[in-house]
N, CA, C and O of each residue as an XYZ file, in Angstrom:
576
protein
N      86.742    174.737      4.874
C      88.009    173.874      4.871
C      87.746    172.944      6.285
O      87.355    173.408      7.357
N      88.038    171.618      6.025
C      88.111    170.729      7.228
C      89.478    170.684      7.852
O      90.472    170.540      7.139
N      89.553    170.784      8.972
C      91.127    170.717      9.984
C      91.247    169.673      9.515
O      90.353    169.028      8.966
N      92.716    169.259      9.709
C      93.134    168.272      9.485
C      92.737    167.330     10.929
O      92.414    166.179     10.634
N      92.722    167.505     11.793
C      93.228    167.407     13.114
C      91.573    166.981     14.099
O      91.057    168.098     14.093
N      91.070    166.519     14.482
C      89.694    166.706     15.154
C      90.222    165.729     16.595
O      90.819    164.660     16.719
N      89.560    166.892     17.692
C      89.363    166.118     19.062
C      88.352    166.104     19.501
O      87.732    167.156     19.663
N      87.835    164.879     19.850
C      86.297    164.870     20.374
C      86.054    164.643     21.634
O      86.124    163.440     21.888
N      85.789    165.318     22.553
C      85.687    165.440     23.971
C      83.997    164.663     24.503
O      82.853    165.023     24.227
N      84.557    163.368     25.439
C      83.091    162.579     25.577
C      83.044    162.180     27.451
O      83.825    161.609     28.213
N      81.802    162.783     27.597
C      81.500    162.697     28.695
C      80.247    163.784     28.941
O      79.890    164.754     28.273
N      79.602    163.064     30.500
C      78.594    164.198     31.170
C      79.245    165.157     32.193
O      80.016    164.748     33.061
N      78.844    166.644     32.023
C      79.806    167.158     32.875
C      79.117    167.225     34.363
O      79.679    167.736     35.332
N      77.641    166.551     34.399
C      77.074    166.839     35.525
C      76.985    165.640     36.490
O      76.229    165.546     37.457
N      78.095    164.538     35.961
C      78.456    163.226     36.813
C      79.646    163.581     37.046
O      80.462    163.100     36.260
N      80.191    164.479     38.109
C      81.775    163.906     38.436
C      82.584    164.145     37.357
O      82.375    164.999     36.495
N      83.482    163.407     37.407
C      84.955    163.127     36.780
C      84.665    163.174     35.545
O      85.313    163.873     34.766
N      83.588    162.394     35.155
C      83.035    161.909     33.754
C      83.039    163.173     32.797
O      82.944    163.040     31.577
N      83.155    164.430     33.428
C      83.277    165.467     32.847
C      84.712    166.141     32.375
O      85.053    167.294     32.113
N      85.415    164.809     32.394
C      86.971    165.021     31.954
C      87.002    165.425     30.417
O      87.390    166.553     30.114
N      86.712    164.776     29.718
C      86.654    165.100     28.330
C      86.082    166.632     28.041
O      86.801    167.490     27.530
N      85.013    166.821     28.340
C      84.397    168.195     27.644
C      85.097    169.177     28.911
O      84.990    170.372     28.635
N      85.624    168.972     29.922
C      86.744    169.993     30.472
C      87.879    170.252     29.652
O      88.246    171.418     29.511
N      88.557    169.206     29.027
C      89.899    169.606     28.213
C      89.363    170.006     26.773
O      90.099    170.800     26.188
N      88.797    169.809     26.434
C      88.010    170.892     25.295
C      87.678    172.023     25.501
O      87.902    172.850     24.617
N      87.037    172.431     26.731
C      86.848    173.741     27.162
C      88.313    174.638     27.201
O      88.439    175.829     26.916
N      89.603    173.477     27.739
C      90.660    174.302     27.518
C      91.237    174.474     26.305
O      91.968    175.417     26.002
N      90.922    173.584     25.617
C      91.687    173.549     24.400
C      91.238    174.861     23.149
O      91.861    175.330     22.196
N      89.673    175.166     23.799
C      89.206    175.968     23.089
C      89.781    177.852     23.467
O      89.615    178.875     22.803
N      90.318    177.670     24.506
C      90.699    178.648     24.786
C      92.685    179.299     23.925
O      93.236    180.400     23.915
N      93.012    178.220     23.489
C      94.123    177.816     22.747
C      93.872    178.207     21.545
O      94.963    178.302     20.982
N      92.794    178.568     20.632
C      93.013    178.455     19.494
C      93.616    177.726     18.180
O      93.863    178.208     17.075
N      93.765    176.455     18.644
C      94.767    175.985     18.088
C      94.556    175.590     16.153
O      93.587    175.009     15.664
N      95.584    176.036     15.516
C      95.382    176.187     14.059
C      95.223    174.464     13.647
O      95.875    173.518     14.090
N      94.313    174.469     12.826
C      94.253    172.756     12.336
C      93.514    171.778     13.183
O      93.424    170.555     13.075
N      93.130    172.406     13.844
C      92.528    171.704     14.924
C      90.760    171.784     15.191
O      90.369    172.705     15.908
N      89.752    170.845     14.627
C      88.786    171.378     15.219
C      88.254    170.633     16.646
O      88.629    169.513     16.993
N      87.391    171.405     17.333
C      86.985    170.725     18.795
C      85.501    170.408     18.836
O      84.675    171.295     18.620
N      85.041    168.776     19.195
C      83.778    168.715     19.084
C      83.186    167.972     20.926
O      83.890    167.235     21.617
N      82.417    168.240     21.128
C      82.126    167.465     22.523
C      80.363    167.102     22.658
O      79.386    167.729     22.251
N      80.483    165.844     23.393
C      79.193    165.139     23.237
C      79.096    164.528     24.645
O      80.011    164.585     25.467
N      77.762    163.868     24.876
C      77.685    163.099     26.103
C      78.284    161.582     25.707
O      78.837    160.864     26.540
N      78.114    161.259     24.496
C      78.339    160.008     23.775
C      78.898    159.870     22.366
O      78.874    160.910     21.708
N      79.199    159.217     22.011
C      79.837    158.959     20.573
C      78.609    158.112     20.005
O      78.160    157.057     20.454
N      78.103    158.990     18.687
C      76.939    158.346     18.231
C      77.441    157.945     17.012
O      78.663    157.890     16.870
N      76.472    157.569     15.836
C      77.168    156.911     14.343
C      77.511    158.235     13.291
O      78.319    158.186     12.363
N      76.808    159.250     13.624
C      76.633    160.544     13.150
C      78.538    160.788     13.163
O      79.273    160.969     12.192
N      78.815    160.724     14.291
C      80.532    161.099     14.361
C      81.210    160.574     13.247
O      82.176    161.215     12.833
N      80.899    159.561     12.700
C      81.698    159.030     11.267
C      81.849    159.709     10.468
O      82.941    159.713      9.900
N      80.621    160.756      9.993
C      80.855    161.762      9.157
C      81.824    162.902      9.292
O      82.387    163.492      8.369
N      81.937    163.130     10.624
C      82.643    164.137     10.793
C      84.316    163.939     11.133
O      85.104    164.806     11.512
N      84.638    162.109     10.791
C      85.745    162.011     10.191
C      86.758    162.251      8.688
O      87.968    162.258      8.462
N      85.443    162.441      7.822
C      85.826    162.523      6.278
C      86.773    163.742      6.474
O      86.391    164.673      7.184
N      88.066    163.776      5.837
C      89.221    164.128      5.063
C      90.166    164.607      6.047
O      91.095    165.371      5.788
N      89.831    164.018      7.452
C      90.792    164.165      8.713
C      92.047    163.459      8.286
O      91.884    162.510      7.519
N      93.178    163.737      8.622
C      94.320    163.105      8.892
C      94.417    162.058     10.351
O      94.697    160.863     10.451
N      94.062    163.069     11.364
C      94.108    162.424     13.061
C      92.455    162.796     13.437
O      91.734    163.656     12.930
N      92.171    161.850     14.473
C      91.497    161.851     15.694
C      91.907    161.605     16.767
O      92.769    160.731     16.860
N      91.409    162.321     18.009
C      91.791    161.818     19.191
C      90.297    162.000     19.894
O      89.727    163.089     19.968
N      89.908    161.094     20.257
C      88.874    160.792     21.161
C      89.302    160.629     22.710
O      89.943    159.704     23.210
N      88.721    161.894     23.393
C      89.023    162.415     24.941
C      88.167    162.084     25.723
O      87.148    162.776     25.720
N      88.238    160.983     26.630
C      87.004    160.263     27.582
C      87.541    160.144     28.936
O      88.770    160.125     29.011
N      86.982    160.075     29.842
C      87.096    159.640     31.348
C      87.373    158.383     31.428
O      86.991    157.786     30.422
N      87.930    157.653     32.283
C      88.221    156.294     32.628
C      88.080    155.876     33.937
O      88.930    156.041     34.812
N      86.849    155.253     34.096
C      86.919    154.596     35.261
C      87.630    153.677     35.975
O      87.503    153.500     37.187
N      88.464    153.017     35.167
C      89.811    152.496     35.472
C      91.134    152.060     34.787
O      91.189    152.473     33.629
N      91.858    151.576     35.050
C      93.241    151.481     34.279
C      94.261    152.682     34.642
O      94.033    153.304     35.679
N      95.646    153.133     33.651
C      96.366    153.615     34.443
C      96.462    155.228     34.708
O      96.270    156.031     33.796
N      96.743    155.579     35.897
C      96.882    157.073     36.242
C      98.108    157.577     35.951
O      99.068    156.866     36.249
N      98.342    158.783     35.368
C      96.918    159.898     35.593
C      96.025    159.618     34.311
O      94.894    160.100     34.235
N      96.688    158.642     33.070
C      95.690    158.445     31.928
C      96.410    157.727     31.013
O      97.611    157.778     31.280
N      96.103    156.938     29.830
C      96.571    156.060     28.916
C      96.493    157.206     27.840
O      95.885    158.271     27.946
N      97.261    156.741     26.756
C      97.041    157.521     25.270
C      97.400    156.181     24.438
O      98.540    155.741     24.584
N      96.671    155.625     23.733
C      96.721    154.250     22.800
C      96.007    154.770     21.337
O      95.182    155.663     21.142
N      96.596    153.945     20.510
C      96.170    153.732     19.269
C      94.284    153.514     19.022
O      93.669    153.360     20.077
N      93.813    153.507     18.297
C      92.292    153.401     18.104
C      92.580    152.547     16.744
O      93.410    152.875     15.896
N      91.961    151.690     16.702
C      91.753    150.451     15.349
C      90.149    150.626     15.113
O      89.389    150.687     16.080
N      89.639    150.709     13.657
C      88.433    150.301     13.307
C      88.029    148.837     13.518
O      88.758    147.882     13.251
N      86.781    148.760     14.028
C      86.316    147.522     14.922
C      84.797    147.477     14.619
O      84.183    148.472     15.004
N      84.209    146.692     14.117
C      82.659    146.502     14.276
C      82.442    146.242     15.690
O      83.084    145.399     16.317
N      81.568    146.945     16.164
C      80.670    147.216     17.142
C      79.775    145.942     17.396
O      79.060    145.438     16.530
N      79.895    145.516     18.596
C      78.897    144.141     18.916
C      77.671    144.776     19.649
O      76.926    143.996     20.243
N      77.361    146.226     19.669
C      76.558    146.684     20.763
C      75.033    146.651     20.036
O      74.905    146.387     18.840
N      74.064    146.910     20.792
C      72.707    146.652     20.093
C      71.869    147.967     19.682
O      70.733    148.155     19.246
N      72.887    148.732     20.002
C      72.168    150.444     19.460
C      73.120    151.081     19.206
O      74.157    151.089     19.869
N      72.828    151.920     17.863
C      73.399    152.862     17.238
C      73.765    154.511     18.027
O      74.403    155.441     17.535
N      73.174    154.438     19.242
C      73.024    155.812     19.669
C      74.285    155.773     20.655
O      74.555    156.902     21.066
N      75.302    154.556     21.241
C      76.199    154.813     21.798
C      77.269    154.098     21.197
O      77.265    152.879     21.369
N      78.187    154.606     20.526
C      79.381    153.522     20.085
C      80.706    153.738     20.910
O      80.759    154.573     21.813
N      81.785    152.936     20.551
C      82.973    152.840     20.884
C      83.545    153.510     19.969
O      82.991    153.298     18.891
N      84.774    154.538     19.863
C      85.636    154.956     18.957
C      86.007    153.818     17.809
O      85.977    154.141     16.622
N      86.360    152.461     18.217
C      86.678    151.806     17.043
C      85.292    151.570     15.906
O      85.351    151.505     14.679
N      84.365    151.498     16.582
C      82.765    151.617     15.844
C      82.948    152.418     15.060
O      82.991    152.216     13.847
N      83.138    153.863     15.825
C      82.919    155.013     14.735
C      83.942    155.015     13.635
O      83.648    155.404     12.505
N      85.377    154.499     14.014
C      86.210    154.438     12.700
C      85.802    153.396     11.638
O      85.898    153.473     10.413
N      85.395    152.553     12.296
C      84.939    151.395     11.170
C      83.573    151.663     10.324
O      83.398    151.090      9.249
N      82.690    152.493     10.824
C      81.619    152.990     10.419
C      82.376    154.028      9.049
O      82.071    153.990      7.857
N      83.220    154.736      9.590
C      83.668    155.638      8.550
C      84.470    155.245      7.384
O      84.568    155.875      6.331
N      85.102    153.990      7.729
C      85.800    152.991      6.602
C      84.558    152.916      5.783
O      84.487    153.488      4.695
N      83.527    152.186      6.310
C      82.512    151.570      5.504
C      82.431    152.755      4.650
O      82.909    152.706      3.516
N      81.811    153.925      5.135
C      81.241    154.559      3.925
C      82.293    155.366      3.028
O      81.799    155.958      2.068
N      83.493    155.456      3.186
C      84.618    156.660      2.773
C      85.896    155.345      2.335
O      86.676    155.520      1.399
N      85.899    154.466      2.932
C      86.936    153.411      2.345
C      88.382    153.577      3.155
O      89.333    152.834      2.912
N      88.431    154.571      4.081
C      89.314    154.639      4.427
C      88.924    155.496      5.792
O      87.916    156.188      5.648
N      89.647    155.571      7.278
C      89.562    156.300      8.275
C      90.771    157.118      8.913
O      91.806    156.465      8.777
N      90.934    158.037      9.406
C      92.085    158.852      9.838
C      92.992    157.869     10.835
O      92.520    156.828     11.292
N      94.118    158.243     11.072
C      94.757    157.676     12.239
C      94.309    158.353     13.420
O      93.974    159.536     13.472
N      94.328    157.315     14.616
C      92.958    157.595     15.228
C      93.606    157.031     17.178
O      94.039    155.928     17.510
N      93.428    158.196     17.995
C      93.859    157.560     19.356
C      92.671    157.876     20.579
O      91.665    158.571     20.442
N      93.017    157.307     21.531
C      92.354    157.345     22.871
C      93.048    157.866     23.940
O      93.976    157.177     24.364
N      92.788    159.075     24.556
C      93.067    159.939     24.995
C      92.009    159.056     26.694
O      90.913    159.584     26.884
N      92.306    158.137     27.486
C      91.497    158.060     28.865
C      91.739    158.445     29.768
O      92.480    157.637     30.327
N      91.503    159.601     30.588
C      92.316    160.088     31.675
C      90.997    159.788     33.094
O      89.855    160.178     33.334
N      91.869    159.009     33.647
C      91.824    158.258     34.981
C      90.816    159.449     35.820
O      91.167    160.524     36.307
N      89.351    158.770     35.779
C      88.300    159.297     37.279
C      88.305    158.499     38.369
O      88.965    157.486     38.603
N      87.538    159.038     38.973
C      87.656    158.305     40.393
C      86.394    158.340     40.814
O      86.171    157.365     41.532
N      85.072    159.338     40.625
C      83.877    159.449     41.432
C      83.305    159.796     40.041
O      83.924    160.333     39.122
N      81.895    159.358     40.046
C      81.308    159.824     38.394
C      79.555    159.769     39.149
O      78.615    159.357     38.470
N      79.392    160.177     40.390
C      78.208    160.607     40.842
C      77.553    161.487     40.106
O      78.158    162.078     39.211
N      76.257    161.723     40.340
C      75.483    162.614     39.511
C      75.474    163.940     40.665
O      75.191    163.872     41.861
N      75.982    165.440     39.670
C      75.814    166.628     40.950
C      76.833    166.751     41.164
O      77.114    167.941     41.300
N      78.003    165.806     41.338
C      78.924    166.338     42.265
C      79.861    166.891     41.162
O      79.697    166.479     40.014
N      80.871    167.831     41.440
C      82.144    167.974     40.769
C      82.960    167.313     40.584
O      82.806    166.282     41.239
N      84.464    167.302     39.594
C      85.508    166.648     39.268
C      86.325    166.309     40.523
O      86.738    167.235     41.221
N      86.528    165.287     40.783
C      87.264    165.144     42.230
C      89.087    166.007     41.790
O      89.550    166.125     40.656
N      89.491    166.289     42.598
C      91.031    167.127     42.735
C      91.727    165.986     42.522
O      92.910    166.279     42.345
N      91.545    164.861     42.461
C      92.616    163.862     41.617
C      92.549    163.475     40.406
O      93.533    163.101     39.769
N      91.116    163.536     39.859
C      91.011    163.339     38.176
C      91.280    164.744     37.547
O      91.592    164.754     36.356
N      91.185    166.024     38.271
C      91.706    167.320     37.964
C      93.150    167.359     37.456
O      93.655    167.712     36.390
N      93.701    166.801     38.763
C      95.272    166.518     38.403
C      95.672    166.223     37.174
O      96.323    166.841     36.331
N      95.014    164.836     37.226
C      95.472    163.818     35.952
C      94.984    164.656     34.924
O      95.814    164.877     34.042
N      93.852    165.199     34.777
C      93.571    166.069     33.555
C      94.576    166.984     33.054
O      94.861    166.960     31.857
N      95.353    168.092     34.152
C      96.245    168.553     33.801
C      97.386    168.047     32.966
O      97.994    168.483     31.988
N      97.470    166.669     33.913
C      98.878    165.820     32.936
C      98.282    165.521     31.473
O      99.010    165.806     30.522
N      97.384    165.130     31.292
C      96.735    164.851     30.351
C      96.579    165.640     29.076
O      96.581    165.180     27.934
N      96.413    167.172     29.522
C      96.520    168.407     28.363
C      97.790    168.914     28.308
O      98.060    169.927     27.663
N      98.470    168.379     28.842
C     100.251    169.006     28.807
C     100.556    167.740     27.622
O     101.076    167.970     26.530
N     100.210    166.667     27.990
C     100.500    165.362     27.059
C      99.871    165.358     25.351
O     100.404    164.842     24.369
N      98.836    165.965     25.414
C      97.632    166.069     24.348
C      98.585    167.064     23.664
O      99.177    166.616     22.682
N      98.864    168.489     24.057
C      99.273    169.611     23.340
C     100.725    169.266     22.983
O     100.911    169.559     21.802
N     101.724    168.801     23.505
C     102.912    168.032     23.189
C     102.447    167.518     21.950
O     102.783    168.064     20.899
N     101.496    166.236     21.975
C     101.528    165.533     20.894
C     100.776    166.064     19.130
O     100.854    165.570     18.005
N     100.037    167.372     19.745
C      99.827    167.738     18.458
C     100.079    168.821     17.992
O      99.409    169.336     17.096
N     101.556    169.579     18.776
C     102.356    170.755     18.364
C     103.136    170.312     16.989
O     103.883    171.107     16.419
């Protein structure tokens, strides 16, 4: 049976604060949340539209190189992506593809956690980890 809520953590654990999405998924996995499925990947791909079928909600979690601190939590809407590749898509493009395939898409939000350093081989920064903690609390309150 498909869980009604899907949370997708996006990011590269080897690139400093880019690990925030996968780190949040790792934390959520320890909580065994009912009705929630968790996925993680380096980037969104067109195939994720298949994972949205039958969901009531999807939350995309990613690090942000700019924007509000400690995070933003915004509604996402389907929109056709103007990129030239199907190997890296925006959440809006994944939602659009889902609508094209199934005639509908789930309610969607983007949790963008502010990061500061994204160098290869570095650990997440203390400031970004504090932002991750705040974002985790908000997300858990949202899905409770």
